[in-house]
LUMMARPA-98775 format. One record per atom (N, C-alpha, C, O): residue number from 1; x, y, z; residue in one letter; atom name. Coordinates in nm, 4 decimals, always signed. Layout:
<sites>
+-----+----------+----------+----------+---------+-------+
! num !       c1 !       c2 !       c3 ! residuo ! atomo !
+-----+----------+----------+----------+---------+-------+
! NUM !        X !        Y !        Z !       A !    CA !
...
+-----+----------+----------+----------+---------+-------+
</sites>
This chain:
<sites>
+-----+----------+----------+----------+---------+-------+
! num !       c1 !       c2 !       c3 ! residuo ! atomo !
+-----+----------+----------+----------+---------+-------+
!   1 !  -5.4520 !  +0.0200 ! +20.4195 !       M !     N !
!   1 !  -5.4858 !  -0.1207 ! +20.4045 !       M !    CA !
!   1 !  -5.3655 !  -0.1931 ! +20.3451 !       M !     C !
!   1 !  -5.3018 !  -0.1397 ! +20.2543 !       M !     O !
!   2 !  -5.3325 !  -0.3119 ! +20.3928 !       T !     N !
!   2 !  -5.2154 !  -0.3836 ! +20.3443 !       T !    CA !
!   2 !  -5.2518 !  -0.5199 ! +20.2876 !       T !     C !
!   2 !  -5.1725 !  -0.6136 ! +20.2966 !       T !     O !
!   3 !  -5.3671 !  -0.5321 ! +20.2309 !       D !     N !
!   3 !  -5.4110 !  -0.6566 ! +20.1691 !       D !    CA !
!   3 !  -5.3429 !  -0.6693 ! +20.0328 !       D !     C !
!   3 !  -5.3439 !  -0.5754 ! +19.9533 !       D !     O !
!   4 !  -5.2837 !  -0.7864 ! +20.0064 !       D !     N !
!   4 !  -5.2137 !  -0.8079 ! +19.8796 !       D !    CA !
!   4 !  -5.3042 !  -0.7939 ! +19.7585 !       D !     C !
!   4 !  -5.2545 !  -0.7761 ! +19.6473 !       D !     O !
!   5 !  -5.4334 !  -0.8012 ! +19.7761 !       Y !     N !
!   5 !  -5.5251 !  -0.7935 ! +19.6639 !       Y !    CA !
!   5 !  -5.5955 !  -0.6585 ! +19.6551 !       Y !     C !
!   5 !  -5.6878 !  -0.6416 ! +19.5754 !       Y !     O !
!   6 !  -5.5532 !  -0.5645 ! +19.7348 !       Y !     N !
!   6 !  -5.6101 !  -0.4307 ! +19.7321 !       Y !    CA !
!   6 !  -5.5541 !  -0.3584 ! +19.6105 !       Y !     C !
!   6 !  -5.4330 !  -0.3591 ! +19.5883 !       Y !     O !
!   7 !  -5.6408 !  -0.2961 ! +19.5318 !       I !     N !
!   7 !  -5.6012 !  -0.2249 ! +19.4117 !       I !    CA !
!   7 !  -5.5971 !  -0.0754 ! +19.4413 !       I !     C !
!   7 !  -5.6951 !  -0.0163 ! +19.4866 !       I !     O !
!   8 !  -5.4813 !  -0.0161 ! +19.4146 !       L !     N !
!   8 !  -5.4656 !  +0.1277 ! +19.4320 !       L !    CA !
!   8 !  -5.4933 !  +0.1979 ! +19.3005 !       L !     C !
!   8 !  -5.4466 !  +0.1545 ! +19.1951 !       L !     O !
!   9 !  -5.5684 !  +0.3054 ! +19.3064 !       R !     N !
!   9 !  -5.5928 !  +0.3865 ! +19.1874 !       R !    CA !
!   9 !  -5.4760 !  +0.4819 ! +19.1678 !       R !     C !
!   9 !  -5.3932 !  +0.4991 ! +19.2572 !       R !     O !
!  10 !  -5.4699 !  +0.5437 ! +19.0507 !       L !     N !
!  10 !  -5.3560 !  +0.6261 ! +19.0123 !       L !    CA !
!  10 !  -5.3191 !  +0.7334 ! +19.1157 !       L !     C !
!  10 !  -5.2014 !  +0.7441 ! +19.1501 !       L !     O !
!  11 !  -5.4132 !  +0.8127 ! +19.1668 !       P !     N !
!  11 !  -5.3719 !  +0.9152 ! +19.2650 !       P !    CA !
!  11 !  -5.3014 !  +0.8561 ! +19.3875 !       P !     C !
!  11 !  -5.2065 !  +0.9153 ! +19.4390 !       P !     O !
!  12 !  -5.3473 !  +0.7397 ! +19.4341 !       E !     N !
!  12 !  -5.2840 !  +0.6748 ! +19.5486 !       E !    CA !
!  12 !  -5.1433 !  +0.6263 ! +19.5134 !       E !     C !
!  12 !  -5.0508 !  +0.6380 ! +19.5938 !       E !     O !
!  13 !  -5.1283 !  +0.5720 ! +19.3926 !       V !     N !
!  13 !  -4.9976 !  +0.5223 ! +19.3488 !       V !    CA !
!  13 !  -4.8994 !  +0.6376 ! +19.3358 !       V !     C !
!  13 !  -4.7853 !  +0.6280 ! +19.3811 !       V !     O !
!  14 !  -4.9433 !  +0.7462 ! +19.2740 !       L !     N !
!  14 !  -4.8550 !  +0.8621 ! +19.2583 !       L !    CA !
!  14 !  -4.8115 !  +0.9167 ! +19.3937 !       L !     C !
!  14 !  -4.6953 !  +0.9528 ! +19.4120 !       L !     O !
!  15 !  -4.9030 !  +0.9227 ! +19.4869 !       K !     N !
!  15 !  -4.8704 !  +0.9705 ! +19.6213 !       K !    CA !
!  15 !  -4.7719 !  +0.8759 ! +19.6898 !       K !     C !
!  15 !  -4.6756 !  +0.9204 ! +19.7522 !       K !     O !
!  16 !  -4.7962 !  +0.7460 ! +19.6779 !       A !     N !
!  16 !  -4.7086 !  +0.6471 ! +19.7411 !       A !    CA !
!  16 !  -4.5682 !  +0.6505 ! +19.6818 !       A !     C !
!  16 !  -4.4702 !  +0.6262 ! +19.7522 !       A !     O !
!  17 !  -4.5584 !  +0.6805 ! +19.5527 !       R !     N !
!  17 !  -4.4300 !  +0.6814 ! +19.4836 !       R !    CA !
!  17 !  -4.3609 !  +0.8161 ! +19.4871 !       R !     C !
!  17 !  -4.2393 !  +0.8233 ! +19.4694 !       R !     O !
!  18 !  -4.4352 !  +0.9226 ! +19.5096 !       G !     N !
!  18 !  -4.3770 !  +1.0555 ! +19.5034 !       G !    CA !
!  18 !  -4.3376 !  +1.0943 ! +19.3622 !       G !     C !
!  18 !  -4.2395 !  +1.1661 ! +19.3423 !       G !     O !
!  19 !  -4.4131 !  +1.0476 ! +19.2645 !       R !     N !
!  19 !  -4.3836 !  +1.0725 ! +19.1231 !       R !    CA !
!  19 !  -4.4991 !  +1.1464 ! +19.0587 !       R !     C !
!  19 !  -4.6129 !  +1.1405 ! +19.1053 !       R !     O !
!  20 !  -4.4673 !  +1.2167 ! +18.9495 !       S !     N !
!  20 !  -4.5723 !  +1.2814 ! +18.8706 !       S !    CA !
!  20 !  -4.6341 !  +1.1774 ! +18.7774 !       S !     C !
!  20 !  -4.5775 !  +1.0702 ! +18.7558 !       S !     O !
!  21 !  -4.7497 !  +1.2103 ! +18.7231 !       K !     N !
!  21 !  -4.8167 !  +1.1192 ! +18.6305 !       K !    CA !
!  21 !  -4.7294 !  +1.0897 ! +18.5079 !       K !     C !
!  21 !  -4.7143 !  +0.9730 ! +18.4718 !       K !     O !
!  22 !  -4.6711 !  +1.1920 ! +18.4423 !       P !     N !
!  22 !  -4.5851 !  +1.1608 ! +18.3265 !       P !    CA !
!  22 !  -4.4644 !  +1.0738 ! +18.3633 !       P !     C !
!  22 !  -4.4276 !  +0.9836 ! +18.2881 !       P !     O !
!  23 !  -4.4033 !  +1.1010 ! +18.4782 !       S !     N !
!  23 !  -4.2879 !  +1.0204 ! +18.5220 !       S !    CA !
!  23 !  -4.3291 !  +0.8770 ! +18.5512 !       S !     C !
!  23 !  -4.2560 !  +0.7830 ! +18.5199 !       S !     O !
!  24 !  -4.4459 !  +0.8608 ! +18.6109 !       H !     N !
!  24 !  -4.4966 !  +0.7273 ! +18.6419 !       H !    CA !
!  24 !  -4.5154 !  +0.6460 ! +18.5141 !       H !     C !
!  24 !  -4.4721 !  +0.5310 ! +18.5066 !       H !     O !
!  25 !  -4.5790 !  +0.7047 ! +18.4148 !       Y !     N !
!  25 !  -4.6025 !  +0.6318 ! +18.2899 !       Y !    CA !
!  25 !  -4.4727 !  +0.6119 ! +18.2115 !       Y !     C !
!  25 !  -4.4604 !  +0.5148 ! +18.1369 !       Y !     O !
!  26 !  -4.3771 !  +0.7013 ! +18.2270 !       E !     N !
!  26 !  -4.2452 !  +0.6812 ! +18.1653 !       E !    CA !
!  26 !  -4.1749 !  +0.5620 ! +18.2310 !       E !     C !
!  26 !  -4.1099 !  +0.4827 ! +18.1629 !       E !     O !
!  27 !  -4.1884 !  +0.5498 ! +18.3635 !       D !     N !
!  27 !  -4.1312 !  +0.4349 ! +18.4340 !       D !    CA !
!  27 !  -4.1920 !  +0.3040 ! +18.3825 !       D !     C !
!  27 !  -4.1203 !  +0.2056 ! +18.3643 !       D !     O !
!  28 !  -4.3220 !  +0.3026 ! +18.3591 !       I !     N !
!  28 !  -4.3874 !  +0.1826 ! +18.3058 !       I !    CA !
!  28 !  -4.3288 !  +0.1493 ! +18.1692 !       I !     C !
!  28 !  -4.2946 !  +0.0343 ! +18.1415 !       I !     O !
!  29 !  -4.3176 !  +0.2497 ! +18.0853 !       Q !     N !
!  29 !  -4.2637 !  +0.2305 ! +17.9504 !       Q !    CA !
!  29 !  -4.1197 !  +0.1789 ! +17.9544 !       Q !     C !
!  29 !  -4.0793 !  +0.1020 ! +17.8671 !       Q !     O !
!  30 !  -4.0430 !  +0.2200 ! +18.0537 !       N !     N !
!  30 !  -3.9035 !  +0.1793 ! +18.0663 !       N !    CA !
!  30 !  -3.8843 !  +0.0518 ! +18.1486 !       N !     C !
!  30 !  -3.7711 !  +0.0126 ! +18.1768 !       N !     O !
!  31 !  -3.9953 !  -0.0131 ! +18.1871 !       G !     N !
!  31 !  -3.9866 !  -0.1378 ! +18.2622 !       G !    CA !
!  31 !  -3.9523 !  -0.1206 ! +18.4079 !       G !     C !
!  31 !  -3.9110 !  -0.2162 ! +18.4735 !       G !     O !
!  32 !  -3.9687 !  +0.0008 ! +18.4604 !       L !     N !
!  32 !  -3.9355 !  +0.0292 ! +18.5996 !       L !    CA !
!  32 !  -4.0571 !  +0.0278 ! +18.6910 !       L !     C !
!  32 !  -4.0453 !  +0.0543 ! +18.8107 !       L !     O !
!  33 !  -4.1723 !  -0.0024 ! +18.6363 !       F !     N !
!  33 !  -4.2941 !  -0.0157 ! +18.7161 !       F !    CA !
!  33 !  -4.3898 !  -0.1067 ! +18.6405 !       F !     C !
!  33 !  -4.3888 !  -0.1112 ! +18.5175 !       F !     O !
!  34 !  -4.4721 !  -0.1788 ! +18.7150 !       T !     N !
!  34 !  -4.5657 !  -0.2719 ! +18.6523 !       T !    CA !
!  34 !  -4.6738 !  -0.1993 ! +18.5736 !       T !     C !
!  34 !  -4.7082 !  -0.0847 ! +18.6023 !       T !     O !
!  35 !  -4.7258 !  -0.2687 ! +18.4742 !       R !     N !
!  35 !  -4.8360 !  -0.2135 ! +18.3956 !       R !    CA !
!  35 !  -4.9639 !  -0.2166 ! +18.4796 !       R !     C !
!  35 !  -4.9761 !  -0.2979 ! +18.5712 !       R !     O !
!  36 !  -5.0577 !  -0.1294 ! +18.4488 !       P !     N !
!  36 !  -5.1811 !  -0.1252 ! +18.5282 !       P !    CA !
!  36 !  -5.2706 !  -0.2453 ! +18.5023 !       P !     C !
!  36 !  -5.2604 !  -0.3131 ! +18.4001 !       P !     O !
!  37 !  -5.3578 !  -0.2688 ! +18.5978 !       V !     N !
!  37 !  -5.4630 !  -0.3700 ! +18.5877 !       V !    CA !
!  37 !  -5.5881 !  -0.2989 ! +18.5386 !       V !     C !
!  37 !  -5.6280 !  -0.1972 ! +18.5953 !       V !     O !
!  38 !  -5.6495 !  -0.3509 ! +18.4348 !       L !     N !
!  38 !  -5.7726 !  -0.2922 ! +18.3833 !       L !    CA !
!  38 !  -5.8880 !  -0.3273 ! +18.4773 !       L !     C !
!  38 !  -5.9134 !  -0.4444 ! +18.5057 !       L !     O !
!  39 !  -5.9570 !  -0.2237 ! +18.5247 !       L !     N !
!  39 !  -6.0680 !  -0.2438 ! +18.6177 !       L !    CA !
!  39 !  -6.2031 !  -0.2347 ! +18.5478 !       L !     C !
!  39 !  -6.3064 !  -0.2668 ! +18.6065 !       L !     O !
!  40 !  -6.2021 !  -0.1915 ! +18.4242 !       G !     N !
!  40 !  -6.3257 !  -0.1771 ! +18.3484 !       G !    CA !
!  40 !  -6.3350 !  -0.0377 ! +18.2903 !       G !     C !
!  40 !  -6.2998 !  +0.0608 ! +18.3552 !       G !     O !
!  41 !  -6.3822 !  -0.0305 ! +18.1686 !       G !     N !
!  41 !  -6.3910 !  +0.0989 ! +18.1029 !       G !    CA !
!  41 !  -6.2535 !  +0.1611 ! +18.0922 !       G !     C !
!  41 !  -6.1607 !  +0.1002 ! +18.0392 !       G !     O !
!  42 !  -6.2408 !  +0.2812 ! +18.1422 !       R !     N !
!  42 !  -6.1114 !  +0.3498 ! +18.1412 !       R !    CA !
!  42 !  -6.0443 !  +0.3487 ! +18.2785 !       R !     C !
!  42 !  -5.9498 !  +0.4238 ! +18.3024 !       R !     O !
!  43 !  -6.0924 !  +0.2650 ! +18.3666 !       S !     N !
!  43 !  -6.0392 !  +0.2579 ! +18.5029 !       S !    CA !
!  43 !  -5.9253 !  +0.1573 ! +18.5126 !       S !     C !
!  43 !  -5.9363 !  +0.0438 ! +18.4663 !       S !     O !
!  44 !  -5.8153 !  +0.2017 ! +18.5741 !       V !     N !
!  44 !  -5.7025 !  +0.1124 ! +18.5980 !       V !    CA !
!  44 !  -5.6543 !  +0.1294 ! +18.7409 !       V !     C !
!  44 !  -5.6890 !  +0.2262 ! +18.8085 !       V !     O !
!  45 !  -5.5747 !  +0.0350 ! +18.7856 !       G !     N !
!  45 !  -5.5157 !  +0.0410 ! +18.9175 !       G !    CA !
!  45 !  -5.3959 !  -0.0512 ! +18.9246 !       G !     C !
!  45 !  -5.3634 !  -0.1193 ! +18.8274 !       G !     O !
!  46 !  -5.3300 !  -0.0537 ! +19.0398 !       W !     N !
!  46 !  -5.2122 !  -0.1364 ! +19.0609 !       W !    CA !
!  46 !  -5.2283 !  -0.2105 ! +19.1924 !       W !     C !
!  46 !  -5.2729 !  -0.1515 ! +19.2908 !       W !     O !
!  47 !  -5.1928 !  -0.3399 ! +19.1966 !       P !     N !
!  47 !  -5.1969 !  -0.4127 ! +19.3231 !       P !    CA !
!  47 !  -5.1045 !  -0.3465 ! +19.4255 !       P !     C !
!  47 !  -4.9893 !  -0.3150 ! +19.3957 !       P !     O !
!  48 !  -5.1559 !  -0.3266 ! +19.5438 !       E !     N !
!  48 !  -5.0798 !  -0.2601 ! +19.6486 !       E !    CA !
!  48 !  -4.9489 !  -0.3318 ! +19.6776 !       E !     C !
!  48 !  -4.8473 !  -0.2674 ! +19.7038 !       E !     O !
!  49 !  -4.9505 !  -0.4648 ! +19.6732 !       A !     N !
!  49 !  -4.8291 !  -0.5415 ! +19.7018 !       A !    CA !
!  49 !  -4.7187 !  -0.5101 ! +19.6009 !       A !     C !
!  49 !  -4.6010 !  -0.5074 ! +19.6368 !       A !     O !
!  50 !  -4.7559 !  -0.4863 ! +19.4749 !       E !     N !
!  50 !  -4.6561 !  -0.4529 ! +19.3731 !       E !    CA !
!  50 !  -4.5976 !  -0.3135 ! +19.3985 !       E !     C !
!  50 !  -4.4766 !  -0.2933 ! +19.3883 !       E !     O !
!  51 !  -4.6833 !  -0.2196 ! +19.4310 !       V !     N !
!  51 !  -4.6377 !  -0.0833 ! +19.4602 !       V !    CA !
!  51 !  -4.5421 !  -0.0870 ! +19.5788 !       V !     C !
!  51 !  -4.4368 !  -0.0233 ! +19.5771 !       V !     O !
!  52 !  -4.5795 !  -0.1615 ! +19.6805 !       R !     N !
!  52 !  -4.4968 !  -0.1731 ! +19.8009 !       R !    CA !
!  52 !  -4.3613 !  -0.2364 ! +19.7685 !       R !     C !
!  52 !  -4.2579 !  -0.1881 ! +19.8147 !       R !     O !
!  53 !  -4.3612 !  -0.3442 ! +19.6891 !       A !     N !
!  53 !  -4.2367 !  -0.4147 ! +19.6553 !       A !    CA !
!  53 !  -4.1412 !  -0.3249 ! +19.5766 !       A !     C !
!  53 !  -4.0208 !  -0.3244 ! +19.6020 !       A !     O !
!  54 !  -4.1949 !  -0.2495 ! +19.4817 !       I !     N !
!  54 !  -4.1099 !  -0.1618 ! +19.4011 !       I !    CA !
!  54 !  -4.0571 !  -0.0469 ! +19.4863 !       I !     C !
!  54 !  -3.9406 !  -0.0092 ! +19.4740 !       I !     O !
!  55 !  -4.1414 !  +0.0089 ! +19.5724 !       N !     N !
!  55 !  -4.0950 !  +0.1151 ! +19.6622 !       N !    CA !
!  55 !  -3.9853 !  +0.0639 ! +19.7556 !       N !     C !
!  55 !  -3.8866 !  +0.1336 ! +19.7797 !       N !     O !
!  56 !  -4.0021 !  -0.0564 ! +19.8077 !       Q !     N !
!  56 !  -3.9010 !  -0.1137 ! +19.8970 !       Q !    CA !
!  56 !  -3.7687 !  -0.1336 ! +19.8236 !       Q !     C !
!  56 !  -3.6620 !  -0.1123 ! +19.8812 !       Q !     O !
!  57 !  -3.7751 !  -0.1745 ! +19.6964 !       A !     N !
!  57 !  -3.6530 !  -0.1923 ! +19.6167 !       A !    CA !
!  57 !  -3.5817 !  -0.0587 ! +19.5983 !       A !     C !
!  57 !  -3.4592 !  -0.0513 ! +19.6088 !       A !     O !
!  58 !  -3.6580 !  +0.0462 ! +19.5709 !       R !     N !
!  58 !  -3.5979 !  +0.1794 ! +19.5547 !       R !    CA !
!  58 !  -3.5333 !  +0.2255 ! +19.6848 !       R !     C !
!  58 !  -3.4210 !  +0.2758 ! +19.6847 !       R !     O !
!  59 !  -3.6049 !  +0.2079 ! +19.7957 !       I !     N !
!  59 !  -3.5526 !  +0.2483 ! +19.9268 !       I !    CA !
!  59 !  -3.4246 !  +0.1717 ! +19.9593 !       I !     C !
!  59 !  -3.3324 !  +0.2268 ! +20.0193 !       I !     O !
!  60 !  -3.4192 !  +0.0447 ! +19.9197 !       A !     N !
!  60 !  -3.3016 !  -0.0389 ! +19.9453 !       A !    CA !
!  60 !  -3.1846 !  -0.0047 ! +19.8535 !       A !     C !
!  60 !  -3.0755 !  -0.0595 ! +19.8690 !       A !     O !
!  61 !  -3.2069 !  +0.0851 ! +19.7586 !       G !     N !
!  61 !  -3.0982 !  +0.1277 ! +19.6711 !       G !    CA !
!  61 !  -3.0706 !  +0.0348 ! +19.5547 !       G !     C !
!  61 !  -2.9602 !  +0.0342 ! +19.5002 !       G !     O !
!  62 !  -3.1705 !  -0.0438 ! +19.5162 !       K !     N !
!  62 !  -3.1531 !  -0.1347 ! +19.4019 !       K !    CA !
!  62 !  -3.1284 !  -0.0541 ! +19.2746 !       K !     C !
!  62 !  -3.1769 !  +0.0582 ! +19.2603 !       K !     O !
!  63 !  -3.0529 !  -0.1126 ! +19.1833 !       T !     N !
!  63 !  -3.0251 !  -0.0472 ! +19.0555 !       T !    CA !
!  63 !  -3.1483 !  -0.0560 ! +18.9658 !       T !     C !
!  63 !  -3.2412 !  -0.1322 ! +18.9924 !       T !     O !
!  64 !  -3.1470 !  +0.0233 ! +18.8596 !       E !     N !
!  64 !  -3.2592 !  +0.0172 ! +18.7654 !       E !    CA !
!  64 !  -3.2706 !  -0.1213 ! +18.7032 !       E !     C !
!  64 !  -3.3819 !  -0.1690 ! +18.6813 !       E !     O !
!  65 !  -3.1593 !  -0.1867 ! +18.6743 !       D !     N !
!  65 !  -3.1648 !  -0.3221 ! +18.6189 !       D !    CA !
!  65 !  -3.2278 !  -0.4193 ! +18.7183 !       D !     C !
!  65 !  -3.3057 !  -0.5062 ! +18.6790 !       D !     O !
!  66 !  -3.1948 !  -0.4054 ! +18.8464 !       Q !     N !
!  66 !  -3.2546 !  -0.4915 ! +18.9484 !       Q !    CA !
!  66 !  -3.4042 !  -0.4643 ! +18.9609 !       Q !     C !
!  66 !  -3.4829 !  -0.5566 ! +18.9819 !       Q !     O !
!  67 !  -3.4429 !  -0.3384 ! +18.9480 !       I !     N !
!  67 !  -3.5853 !  -0.3046 ! +18.9554 !       I !    CA !
!  67 !  -3.6581 !  -0.3583 ! +18.8329 !       I !     C !
!  67 !  -3.7710 !  -0.4059 ! +18.8445 !       I !     O !
!  68 !  -3.5955 !  -0.3516 ! +18.7157 !       R !     N !
!  68 !  -3.6567 !  -0.4109 ! +18.5957 !       R !    CA !
!  68 !  -3.6789 !  -0.5606 ! +18.6146 !       R !     C !
!  68 !  -3.7829 !  -0.6137 ! +18.5758 !       R !     O !
!  69 !  -3.5808 !  -0.6288 ! +18.6745 !       D !     N !
!  69 !  -3.5960 !  -0.7720 ! +18.7019 !       D !    CA !
!  69 !  -3.7120 !  -0.7959 ! +18.7981 !       D !     C !
!  69 !  -3.7910 !  -0.8882 ! +18.7786 !       D !     O !
!  70 !  -3.7222 !  -0.7130 ! +18.9017 !       L !     N !
!  70 !  -3.8326 !  -0.7244 ! +18.9973 !       L !    CA !
!  70 !  -3.9662 !  -0.7037 ! +18.9283 !       L !     C !
!  70 !  -4.0600 !  -0.7801 ! +18.9509 !       L !     O !
!  71 !  -3.9759 !  -0.6010 ! +18.8440 !       V !     N !
!  71 !  -4.1006 !  -0.5731 ! +18.7715 !       V !    CA !
!  71 !  -4.1379 !  -0.6921 ! +18.6846 !       V !     C !
!  71 !  -4.2548 !  -0.7305 ! +18.6802 !       V !     O !
!  72 !  -4.0413 !  -0.7513 ! +18.6157 !       A !     N !
!  72 !  -4.0678 !  -0.8690 ! +18.5321 !       A !    CA !
!  72 !  -4.1189 !  -0.9848 ! +18.6175 !       A !     C !
!  72 !  -4.2116 !  -1.0552 ! +18.5775 !       A !     O !
!  73 !  -4.0587 !  -1.0048 ! +18.7353 !       Q !     N !
!  73 !  -4.1034 !  -1.1108 ! +18.8260 !       Q !    CA !
!  73 !  -4.2460 !  -1.0853 ! +18.8746 !       Q !     C !
!  73 !  -4.3281 !  -1.1768 ! +18.8788 !       Q !     O !
!  74 !  -4.2745 !  -0.9612 ! +18.9110 !       L !     N !
!  74 !  -4.4090 !  -0.9279 ! +18.9596 !       L !    CA !
!  74 !  -4.5141 !  -0.9507 ! +18.8509 !       L !     C !
!  74 !  -4.6225 !  -1.0018 ! +18.8792 !       L !     O !
!  75 !  -4.4828 !  -0.9132 ! +18.7280 !       E !     N !
!  75 !  -4.5779 !  -0.9314 ! +18.6181 !       E !    CA !
!  75 !  -4.5945 !  -1.0791 ! +18.5848 !       E !     C !
!  75 !  -4.7039 !  -1.1218 ! +18.5479 !       E !     O !
!  76 !  -4.4883 !  -1.1574 ! +18.5972 !       T !     N !
!  76 !  -4.4981 !  -1.3029 ! +18.5763 !       T !    CA !
!  76 !  -4.5861 !  -1.3649 ! +18.6846 !       T !     C !
!  76 !  -4.6701 !  -1.4500 ! +18.6554 !       T !     O !
!  77 !  -4.5669 !  -1.3226 ! +18.8088 !       M !     N !
!  77 !  -4.6495 !  -1.3741 ! +18.9187 !       M !    CA !
!  77 !  -4.7955 !  -1.3355 ! +18.8989 !       M !     C !
!  77 !  -4.8855 !  -1.4132 ! +18.9308 !       M !     O !
!  78 !  -4.8190 !  -1.2163 ! +18.8467 !       R !     N !
!  78 !  -4.9569 !  -1.1704 ! +18.8230 !       R !    CA !
!  78 !  -5.0242 !  -1.2606 ! +18.7199 !       R !     C !
!  78 !  -5.1388 !  -1.3019 ! +18.7382 !       R !     O !
!  79 !  -4.9526 !  -1.2912 ! +18.6114 !       R !     N !
!  79 !  -5.0088 !  -1.3776 ! +18.5065 !       R !    CA !
!  79 !  -5.0320 !  -1.5196 ! +18.5588 !       R !     C !
!  79 !  -5.1322 !  -1.5826 ! +18.5252 !       R !     O !
!  80 !  -4.9398 !  -1.5697 ! +18.6407 !       A !     N !
!  80 !  -4.9520 !  -1.7051 ! +18.6939 !       A !    CA !
!  80 !  -5.0698 !  -1.7171 ! +18.7899 !       A !     C !
!  80 !  -5.1273 !  -1.8250 ! +18.8042 !       A !     O !
!  81 !  -5.1056 !  -1.6086 ! +18.8550 !       A !     N !
!  81 !  -5.2156 !  -1.6103 ! +18.9523 !       A !    CA !
!  81 !  -5.3523 !  -1.6164 ! +18.8838 !       A !     C !
!  81 !  -5.4517 !  -1.6528 ! +18.9466 !       A !     O !
!  82 !  -5.3572 !  -1.5808 ! +18.7558 !       S !     N !
!  82 !  -5.4891 !  -1.5764 ! +18.6885 !       S !    CA !
!  82 !  -5.5301 !  -1.7107 ! +18.6332 !       S !     C !
!  82 !  -5.6375 !  -1.7231 ! +18.5744 !       S !     O !
+-----+----------+----------+----------+---------+-------+
</sites>
């Protein structure tokens, strides 16, 4: 599904990124991936469009600083949409 509002759960995100769970959360801590969206209780997910944008940046060979800038932009857009 390629809907910008589709929320991917952690197993889907890890598969899409090819990363382990600890590496994924380390990337979040280092500003290299967006923070999760709280879905309720202990459930979280990530907007598919954000996962896609970050993956495309990595494939394009963007630097970590460029990816941090992208993550900041995505999180700003997320806040502005609410």
